[in-house]
C-alpha positions as CSV (number, residue, x, y, z in Angstrom):
1,M,-0.1,0.0,-0.2
2,S,1.4,3.3,-0.8
3,S,0.3,6.8,0.0
4,S,1.0,10.4,-1.5
5,L,3.3,12.3,1.0
6,R,3.4,16.0,0.9
7,V,6.5,18.3,1.5
8,S,6.2,21.8,2.4
9,T,8.9,23.8,2.5
10,G,9.4,27.6,3.7
11,Q,10.2,30.1,6.6
12,D,8.3,31.6,9.5
13,L,6.0,28.5,10.6
14,D,2.7,29.3,11.8
15,R,2.2,28.2,15.7
16,T,0.0,25.4,14.8
17,T,2.5,23.9,13.0
18,A,5.2,24.7,15.3
19,A,3.3,23.0,18.0
20,A,2.8,19.9,16.0
21,I,6.5,19.6,15.3
22,L,7.1,19.9,19.1
23,E,4.5,17.0,19.7
24,L,6.3,14.9,17.0
25,A,9.8,15.3,18.6
26,E,8.3,14.5,22.0
27,R,6.9,11.3,20.7
28,V,10.0,10.4,18.9
29,G,12.1,11.1,21.9
30,T,10.0,8.8,23.9
31,A,9.8,6.0,21.5
32,D,13.6,6.2,20.8
33,G,15.1,7.2,24.1
34,S,16.6,10.5,23.2
35,N,15.3,13.9,21.8
36,P,15.9,14.0,17.9
37,L,16.1,17.8,17.9
38,S,18.6,20.3,19.6
39,E,18.0,22.8,22.4
40,Q,18.3,25.6,19.9
41,V,15.8,24.1,17.5
42,L,13.2,23.4,20.1
43,D,13.9,26.9,21.5
44,R,12.9,28.4,18.1
45,L,10.0,26.4,17.9
46,S,8.4,27.2,21.2
47,H,8.9,30.6,20.2
48,G,6.7,30.3,17.1
49,G,9.3,29.2,14.5
50,R,10.2,32.7,13.3
51,G,13.7,33.4,12.0
52,E,16.2,32.7,9.0
53,A,15.8,28.9,9.1
54,I,14.2,26.7,6.5
55,D,11.6,24.4,7.7
56,I,10.8,21.4,5.7
57,C,7.5,19.4,6.9
58,L,6.6,15.9,5.6
59,W,2.7,15.2,5.6
60,D,0.8,12.2,5.5
61,D,-2.4,14.1,4.5
62,S,-3.1,16.3,7.2
63,E,-0.9,14.5,9.7
64,L,3.0,15.7,10.3
65,I,5.2,12.6,10.0
66,G,8.6,14.3,9.5
67,Y,10.5,17.5,10.0
68,G,13.8,18.8,9.1
69,V,15.4,22.3,9.5
70,L,18.1,23.9,7.5
71,D,19.9,26.8,9.0
72,P,21.8,28.9,6.5
73,S,25.2,30.4,7.1
74,V,26.1,33.4,4.9
75,A,29.6,33.4,6.0
76,N,31.1,30.3,4.7
77,L,28.3,28.5,2.6
78,A,27.7,25.9,5.0
79,D,24.3,25.0,6.1
80,R,23.4,23.0,9.4
81,G,20.5,20.8,9.6
82,E,18.5,18.5,11.7
83,L,15.8,16.1,11.2
84,T,13.2,13.8,12.9
85,V,10.5,11.3,11.6
86,D,7.9,9.3,13.1
87,S,9.9,6.1,13.9
88,T,6.7,4.1,14.6
89,R,5.9,4.0,10.9
90,D,6.9,1.3,8.7
91,N,9.2,2.4,6.1
92,C,10.4,5.6,8.1
93,V,13.5,5.5,6.4
94,V,11.8,6.6,3.1
95,A,10.4,9.5,4.9
96,A,13.6,10.5,6.4
97,E,15.3,10.1,2.9
98,T,12.7,12.5,1.7
99,I,13.4,15.1,4.0
100,I,17.1,14.9,3.3
101,D,16.8,15.0,-0.4
102,R,14.9,18.3,0.1
103,M,17.5,19.5,2.5
104,L,20.2,18.8,-0.2
105,L,18.2,20.6,-2.9
106,E,17.9,23.7,-0.6
107,S,21.3,23.6,0.7
108,R,23.8,26.1,-0.9
109,G,27.0,24.3,-0.4
110,T,28.3,22.1,2.4
111,L,25.6,20.6,4.8
112,H,26.1,19.6,7.9
113,L,23.5,17.2,9.5
114,W,23.2,16.4,13.1
115,A,21.9,13.0,14.6
116,H,21.1,13.4,18.0
117,G,21.2,9.9,19.7
118,A,20.2,6.6,18.3
119,H,17.3,7.0,15.7
120,P,17.7,4.0,13.4
121,C,15.3,5.7,10.5
122,A,17.2,8.9,10.4
123,D,20.5,7.2,10.9
124,R,20.1,4.7,8.1
125,A,18.6,7.8,5.7
126,I,21.8,9.7,6.3
127,K,24.1,6.8,5.6
128,S,22.4,6.0,2.2
129,R,22.9,9.6,1.0
130,R,26.6,9.2,1.5
131,F,27.2,11.8,4.4
132,A,30.6,11.5,6.1
133,E,30.8,11.5,10.0
134,T,32.7,14.5,11.0
135,R,32.2,15.1,14.7
136,R,30.9,13.2,17.6
137,L,29.7,14.6,21.0
138,L,29.7,12.1,23.8
139,R,26.8,12.1,26.2
140,M,28.0,11.3,29.9
141,R,25.9,10.8,32.9
142,R,26.2,9.8,36.7
143,S,24.1,9.3,39.6
144,L,23.6,12.4,42.0
145,L,22.4,9.6,44.9
146,E,26.1,8.6,45.3
147,Q,28.4,10.9,47.5
148,L,29.8,13.9,45.6
149,P,33.5,14.9,45.8
150,I,34.5,17.9,47.6
151,A,34.9,21.1,45.9
152,R,38.1,23.1,46.6
153,L,38.2,26.5,44.9
154,P,41.6,28.2,44.2
155,D,42.6,30.8,46.4
156,N,40.8,34.3,46.2
157,V,38.0,32.9,44.1
158,R,34.2,33.3,44.9
159,V,31.1,31.7,43.5
160,R,27.6,33.2,43.4
161,A,24.4,33.1,41.4
162,F,24.3,34.7,38.0
163,D,22.6,38.3,37.9
164,V,20.5,38.7,34.9
165,T,20.6,42.3,35.2
166,R,24.2,43.2,35.5
167,D,26.0,40.0,34.3
168,R,25.0,39.5,30.8
169,M,27.8,41.5,28.9
170,T,30.5,40.2,31.2
171,W,29.6,36.6,30.6
172,L,29.0,37.0,27.1
173,A,32.7,38.1,26.8
174,L,33.8,35.2,29.0
175,N,31.8,32.9,27.1
176,A,33.4,34.0,24.0
177,R,37.0,33.6,25.5
178,A,36.3,30.2,27.1
179,F,34.7,28.6,23.8
180,V,37.1,30.3,21.2
181,E,37.8,27.1,19.5
182,L,33.9,26.1,19.7
183,P,32.1,28.9,17.6
184,D,28.7,27.4,18.0
185,Q,28.8,28.4,21.7
186,G,31.6,31.0,21.9
187,S,29.5,33.4,19.4
188,W,26.5,33.7,21.6
189,T,24.9,37.1,21.4
190,A,23.0,38.9,24.0
191,A,19.9,38.0,22.1
192,D,20.8,34.1,22.4
193,L,21.3,34.7,26.1
194,Q,18.1,36.2,26.5
195,S,16.1,33.6,24.8
196,R,17.5,31.0,27.3
197,T,17.3,33.2,30.2
198,D,13.6,33.8,29.3
199,Q,12.8,30.1,29.4
200,R,10.7,28.6,31.9
201,W,13.2,26.2,33.0
202,F,15.9,29.1,33.8
203,D,16.9,29.4,37.4
204,P,19.6,31.9,38.3
205,E,20.4,30.1,41.3
206,G,21.7,27.0,39.2
207,F,23.8,29.6,37.0
208,L,27.0,29.7,39.0
209,V,29.6,32.3,38.4
210,A,33.1,32.3,39.6
211,H,35.0,35.8,40.4
212,K,38.4,36.7,41.7
213,V,38.3,38.4,45.0
214,A,40.1,41.6,44.1
215,G,40.7,43.1,47.6
216,G,38.9,42.4,50.7
217,D,35.6,41.2,49.7
218,D,35.4,43.4,46.6
219,E,34.7,41.4,43.3
220,G,37.2,41.1,40.8
221,P,36.8,39.7,37.2
222,M,34.7,36.8,36.2
223,I,36.8,33.8,35.2
224,G,34.4,30.8,35.2
225,F,30.8,29.7,35.3
226,H,28.7,26.6,35.5
227,W,25.1,27.0,34.0
228,T,23.0,23.9,35.2
229,K,19.6,22.9,33.6
230,I,16.9,21.0,34.9
231,H,14.6,18.8,32.5
232,P,11.4,18.3,34.1
233,G,10.4,15.1,32.9
234,S,6.8,14.0,32.8
235,P,4.5,11.5,34.7
236,S,4.4,9.0,31.9
237,G,7.9,9.5,30.9
238,P,11.5,9.8,32.4
239,E,12.0,11.4,35.8
240,P,13.5,14.9,35.9
241,T,17.3,15.3,34.9
242,G,19.8,17.6,35.7
243,E,22.2,18.7,32.9
244,V,25.6,20.3,32.8
245,F,24.2,22.9,30.6
246,I,27.3,25.0,29.9
247,L,30.6,24.9,31.8
248,G,33.5,27.2,31.2
249,V,36.8,28.7,32.4
250,D,38.8,31.7,31.5
251,P,41.6,30.2,29.4
252,A,44.2,32.1,31.9
253,Y,42.7,29.7,34.6
254,R,42.7,26.5,32.9
255,G,44.6,23.6,34.9
256,S,43.8,25.6,38.2
257,G,41.0,23.1,39.3
258,L,38.5,25.7,38.9
259,G,36.7,23.7,36.3
260,R,36.4,20.6,38.5
261,S,35.2,22.6,41.6
262,L,32.5,24.6,39.3
263,A,31.2,21.0,38.0
264,I,30.9,19.8,41.6
265,L,29.2,22.8,42.9
266,G,26.6,22.7,40.1
267,M,26.1,19.1,40.7
268,Q,25.5,19.8,44.6
269,Y,22.8,22.6,43.4
270,L,21.0,19.8,41.1
271,A,21.3,17.2,44.1
272,S,19.6,19.8,46.5
273,R,16.7,20.1,44.0
274,G,16.3,16.4,44.5
275,L,17.5,15.2,41.3
276,S,19.0,11.5,41.0
277,E,20.9,11.9,37.9
278,V,22.9,14.5,35.8
279,F,24.4,14.4,32.3
280,L,26.5,16.4,29.9
281,Y,27.8,16.5,26.3
282,V,31.5,16.7,25.6
283,D,33.6,16.6,22.4
284,S,34.8,13.3,21.6
285,T,38.2,15.0,20.6
286,N,38.4,16.8,24.0
287,S,40.2,14.1,25.6
288,G,41.3,16.3,28.8
289,A,37.6,17.2,29.6
290,T,36.6,13.6,29.3
291,R,39.2,12.4,31.8
292,T,37.9,14.9,34.1
293,Y,34.5,14.0,33.9
294,E,35.4,10.3,34.3
295,R,37.2,10.9,37.4
296,L,33.9,12.8,38.7
297,G,32.0,9.5,38.1
298,F,30.5,10.4,34.6
299,E,30.2,7.4,32.0
300,V,29.4,7.5,28.3
301,F,26.0,6.5,27.5
302,D,25.0,7.9,24.3
303,C,26.4,10.1,21.6
304,D,25.6,13.0,18.9
305,I,27.0,12.7,15.6
306,E,27.6,15.2,13.0
307,Y,27.5,14.1,9.5
308,T,28.8,16.4,6.5
309,H,27.9,16.3,2.7
310,S,30.0,18.4,0.6
311,P,29.2,19.5,-2.9
312,T,31.5,17.1,-4.4
313,S,29.6,14.4,-2.7
314,S,27.2,12.2,-4.9
315,R,24.0,14.0,-5.4
316,D,20.7,13.1,-7.0
317,A,20.8,14.2,-10.9
318,D,18.1,16.7,-10.1
319,S,20.1,18.7,-7.5
320,D,21.0,21.4,-10.1
321,S,17.3,22.4,-10.0
322,N,17.8,23.9,-6.7
323,S,16.2,27.3,-6.6
324,A,17.3,30.4,-4.7
325,D,13.4,31.2,-4.3
326,R,13.0,30.6,-0.3
327,T,9.4,31.3,-0.5
328,V,6.9,28.4,0.5
329,R,6.5,25.6,-1.8
330,E,4.5,22.3,-1.7
331,T,5.3,19.1,-3.7
332,S,4.1,15.6,-3.6
333,V,6.3,12.5,-3.6
334,S,5.5,8.8,-3.7
335,G,6.4,6.9,-0.7
336,K,5.5,3.6,0.8
337,L,4.3,3.9,4.4
338,T,3.6,-0.1,4.7
339,P,5.6,-3.0,3.1
């Protein structure tokens, strides 16, 4: 049995479609064990799906069964993408391939496609289109029910909660220094920070910032931070979980033990909120950070993988028909939903 699948491509989603995408992502995450979309994409969708990104929706009649998002980068003609499909459907690989093919048509150059966790349908589709793995983010976790190590701060360093009013620009400057080699994080703007602090999950008490003590009790420069996040869980799903959302240290203080102490203090905060587990992401090439987290009791349990498709990769013959027109278009493709 076959069905006509409809693909809609455009920008500035309506709120009904954005809500349908969020519901699809939650359903897929529950079925596959990990959320298929990143925090950045979910944040944009929760605010109505506005902005520069190109949204690709796959419909079976009036039901949304797949979604892809393409985030264009004008600077280097390299686009970033993510996708999710209803993994409970037969031949969901066909649905994922349909979305990826549209991404390749819309992309103006190199396409970096992220796969978050193990999602068999999307993973098989990505590999069928000859993407190459270029980056791997490890997901690590540890119990908060076990005794935590003691945090030993360097001399003349104090830790307090983030002040939303007065710490914004200071923190952005420190974040840029701490993540100069990771532009996805280090290039955050005031708007990026604002969008996170406006979220319901944000708690300044869980956003710890470390300062040098200049003299007496006078506060010196900000030299490190640990921003934690609490994922609320649901009655029918997983329990609430803590996350090491962002942990950064000024390059001048690396090796001082500050990062380790901030990690412990953040975990102590999460434990005080009654959470039983904490997780984090770390680049697989960052062996130093990985060893530090292992010494703190973290273990790898999953990973996110970046796949890259360059203009020299094999494409469908019709890729030259890619249009620069970014207005909403709809097409129909034939795809088998059942064997």
